[in-house]
N, C-alpha and C positions, 0 to 999 in steps of 0.2 A: 499375293502371287500364288500361294499354296491353294487358295480357294479356286483359282482359275484352272489350275492343274486337276483338282478334283472334279470340277465341272466337265472338263474335257474327257477325263477318264469315264465318268458316268455316261456321258453322251456316246463315247466310243463303245462302251459296254452295251448300251441299248442297241446301237447299230449292229454290233457283232452278234448279239443275241438274235436279232431279227434275221441276219444273214445265215446264222447257224440253223434257224428254223426253216428258212427257204431251202437250204441245202438238204435238210431232212425231208422236206416235201419233194424235192427233185429225186432224192434216193427212192422214195416211195413210187415215183413215176417211172423210174428206169426199170426196164424189164430185165433185171439181172437176177437170174435164178440158176445158181450152180448145182442144184439138186441136193445140197447139203444144208440142213437147217442152221441158221445162225450166221452164215457167211454174208457179210454186206461190205459195201465199198467204204463206208465210214467217212464220207466227204464232209459231214458236219464237224467231225473231229479236227479238220483243218483249221477251223475258226478257233477251237479250244486251245490247240497247241500254240497258235499265233498269239492268243490272249495270254497264255501262260508266260511266254517269252517277252511279250510287248507290254502287257499291263501288270502282270503278277498273278499270284495264286488266287487271291481273293476275287479278282474280277473273272478269272478263268472258271472258278467254281460257280460263280453267279451265272455267267453265260451258259454254262453246261446245264445247270439246274433249270433255268428258264426254258432252254431248248427242250430238255427232256420232258418237263411238265407240259409245255405247250404242244409239242408233237404227240405226246400221249393222249392229250385231250382231243387233238384233231385227227390223229391217224391210227394209233395203235392200241389205245385203251390202257386200262390200269396194269394189265400183265406186261405190256410193252414198257410202261414206266418202271415197273419193278425190275425187269431185265436190264433196262438201260441204266437205272440208278446203281444196280449192283456192279455192272461193268464200269460205269463212270467213277464210282468211288475207288474201286481197286486200281483202275488205270491212273487216276489222278495221284494217288499215293505213290505208286511206282514211279511215275514221271517226275514228281517233285523230288523224290529221293535221288533218282539218277541225275537229274538236272543239277542238284546241289553239289554232287560229287565233282562236277566240272570235267569228268573224264569222257562223257558220251556227247556225240554230236546231237543236234536236234533230230536228225533222222533216227539215230540210235534210241533216243528217248521216246520218240513216237512209235518205233517198232515195239519197244518194251510195253508201251502203253496200249498198243493194239492187242498184244498177246494177253496182257493183264485184263483188258476189257473182256476179251472172249472167255478167260478163266472166270471172271466175276459172273458173267452170264451163265456159264455152264454150272457153276456152283449153285446159283439160285435155282436153276432148272432141276438139278439133282435133288436139291432140298424140297422143291415143290412137288415133284413126282415121286419122291422117296425111292429113287433108284439110281445106284451109282453106275449102272451100265451105260448111262448117257455119256460117261467120260470116254467112250470109244471114239467119239467125234473130236476129242481134244487135240490129238496130233494134227488133224486137218485144220482145226481152228488156230493152232499155233502157227502153221505155215501161212494161212490166210491173213492172220494178224500181223505177221512179219512183213508180208508183201504190201498190204494196204498201208501199214504203218510206215514203211520206208518211203513209199510214194508220197504220202501225206507229209511226212517229215521233210522230204526234199523240197516239196512245193512250199511248205511253210517257211523253210529257211530262205528260199528265194524271195518270198514276200517280206519277211521280217527285216531282212538286210536292206530293203528299199523303203521301209516306212520311216517317216520323219520322227525325230525324238519328241516326246511330249513335253512341252514347256509350260 
């Protein structure tokens, strides 16, 4: 029986990685340009937070890595991969810690993940350009991470509560 569950989880992981990649592509196509570098909708993160709550950490990390590497190869190049990885690692650490506390809702965990993702990206940008003045954008990125994280978290909660249990 355990083998069937693992097979289901692997299959769902592959489907979710493909969906996250599709969402990354849709985000590339959407003409969303708020005139501030680094602000994105982050719709692919919807799949990652659903995976974190539905499948667990190992599968969420795998889905995120597949999406980042594939979207980097297809859309953004190696610098895009570097920025995304920095954001993904920091946001996953923050989301896992907050989720384990049991104090925060899925929307709260997602909001913190959005802010941490932006922090990870600005840290790598500051490192690459060797200039701390880039942190002038951070207050705006905090706000955008909270807004997009809240929306993603609310939608993720609505989806996760309707998903069947993996048996």
